[in-house]
N, C-alpha and C positions, 0 to 999 in steps of 0.2 A: 504493500500500500504506500502511495506517495505521501510526502509531507504536504500539509496545507500551504497554499500559496497566499500571498497578500501583496497589496500595492499601497504605498504611502505617498500622498500628495498634500502639500501644504500642512504637514503635521497630522493629517487625518489618514488613518489606516483602514483600508477596505480589505477584509478577509475574503478569500475564495472569490475573486472578481469574476471569473468565468462562470462560476456557479450562479452568481447573482444575475449575470446576463442571460444564461440559459433558463433560469427561473422566469425572468421577465419575458422571454420568448413565449413560454407557455401562457403567461398572463395576456400577452398581445393576441394570441390566437383565441383565447377564451373570451376576451372582451370584444373582439371582432365578431365572434359568433353571437354573443349577447346582443350586440347592436344590430346585426343583420336579421336576427329572428324577431325584431320588434314589429315587422310587417307580416309575420306569418299569421296563419289562422288563429284568431283569438280563442281563449279558453284556458282551462286549468293546465292542460298539457304544455301549452306554450309558456305559462308562468313557471312551471317546474323546470323546463329545459333552460329558460333564460335565467332562472334563479341559480341553477347549477353552474352555468358559465360565468355569471357575475361573481359568485362566491369562490369558485375555483380560481378565477383570475385574481381575486383579492388574496386568497390563501397563498398562491405561488408568489405574488408580489411581496407579501409580508414575509414569507419564508425566505425569499432571496435576499431582501434588503436587511431585515431584522434578524432572521434565523441564521443567516450565513455572513452577510457583509459586515454587520456591526455587533455580532453576538459576543465577541470578546470584551467589548466595552460595556455591554448591557447586562450580560449574564444569562445563564441557561434558561431560567424561568421565562424569559421573554419569548422563547420558542413556542410556548404553550398556546397563546391565542391563535397562532397560525394552525396548530394542530386541530383546535376546536372548529375553526372555520372550515378546514378541509373535510372534517367529519360531517358537518352539516351539509357541505356541498355534495359529497358522495351520497348522503341520505336523500337529497333532492333528486338525484339521478335514479336511485333505486325506486323512489316514489313515482317518478315519471314512467319507468318500465312497468311497474305494477298497474298504474292507471291506464297505460297503453293496452295492457292485456285484459283488463277488467271486462270489457264487453264480450270477450270470448270465453268467459268462465262463470261459474255460479257466483252470484253476488256475495254469498257468505265467505267464499274463498278469497275474493279480492279484499273484502273488509278485514279478514283475519291477517293477511299479509301487510295491509296498510297499517294496522295496529302494531304488528310485530316490528315493522320498520321503525316506529317511534321508540318502542321498548328497547330494541337493539341499539339504536343511536344513543339514547340517554344512559343506558347501562355502560356502554363502552366509553363514552365521554367521562362518566363518573370514575371508572377504573383508571383511565388515562390520567385524570387530574389527581387522583389519590396516589398513584404510583409514579407519576411523571416519567412513564416509560413509553417511548415512541412505538414499541412493539404493538401496543393496542390500537394505535392509529393505523398501522400497517394492516393489522388483523381486520379492522373495520373496513378498510378499503378493499382488501382481498375478498372478504365476504360480500360486500356490497356489489362489487363489479363481477367477480367470477361466479358467485352463487346467485345473487338476486337478479342483476341486470342481464347477465348471460342467459339464465334459465327462462326468465319471462320473455325476453326477445326471441329466444329459440322457439319457445312455445308459439308466439305470434307468427314467426316465420313459417313454422310447419303448418299452421292453420291457414295462412293467407298468402305466403310467398311475397310479403311486402319487401320491396327493395330497402326501405329504411331500416327494417329489422336486420336484414343481411349486413348492412353497413354498420349497424350497432354491434353486431357480433365481431366484425373485423376490428372495430375500435377497441372492444374489450380485449381482443387478442394482442393488439399493439400495446395496450396498457399493461398487460401481463408480461410482455417482453421488457418493457421499461422496468417493471418490478424485479424481473430476473436479473437484469444488469445491475440494479441497485443492490440486490441481495448477494450476488456473487462478486461485487466490487470489481467488475471488469473495467479497468482503467487504461485507456490507450496512452495517456501521457500525464505528467504531473500537472500540466496546465489545461488538460482536458480529461478529468478523472471520471470515475463511474457515475458520480452525481450529474456531471455535465452531459454525459452520453445518455443517461436515463431521462434527463430533462428534454433533450432533443427528441427522443422517441416519444415522450409524453406530449410534446407539442404536435407531433404527427398524429398521435392518438386523439388529441383534442380536436384536430381538424376533421378527423373521421367521425367523432362524436357530433360535431357541428353538421357535417353532411348528412349524417343519419337523422338528426333532429329535424333538419330542414325538409328532408324527404318525408318523414313521418307527419309533419305538420301541413303538408300540402293537401 
């Protein structure tokens, strides 16, 4: 594993500058998606998708600037707000997938998973806040994307062959690849480490989530 990089300008030190930039790349894609979807078909599903992109953009901006760039000056605990925002963001995407599939399943099943979505979110947020362990943030993202979003969109795709659901499955696969790079710490270079590579892949995944959302909302 490479040592952390930093840049000092006018007495101000920015830690992991490339990581900050690649985090902000994800932010730009997410906020572009949020803006573009403002003209999509109105309704709850649009609100959920736009909420996901708005909050994920905020989480990655906060994570890049505060959680990496200035964390040495501020302290570890300042990472936590970014964790919480990202967990809410993933929960919104889960809820969008559940809501998307609801017309194709018994009402009680959709209501059960919608309620479980909230229980899961607040339970894991509580555990993350008590333990201050990023593992629970990762566990929430893995469950939300690989179990909830993937399963519900796969269900919709098998029932309807919707292109948007197919794109959503691709997006989840790209997000899983980003997580794999992060977990294995695959680092091409000291100035482009595993975090940077995973963020670039996340940005590609965010673009596919946008394309999927746009297609679903047509």
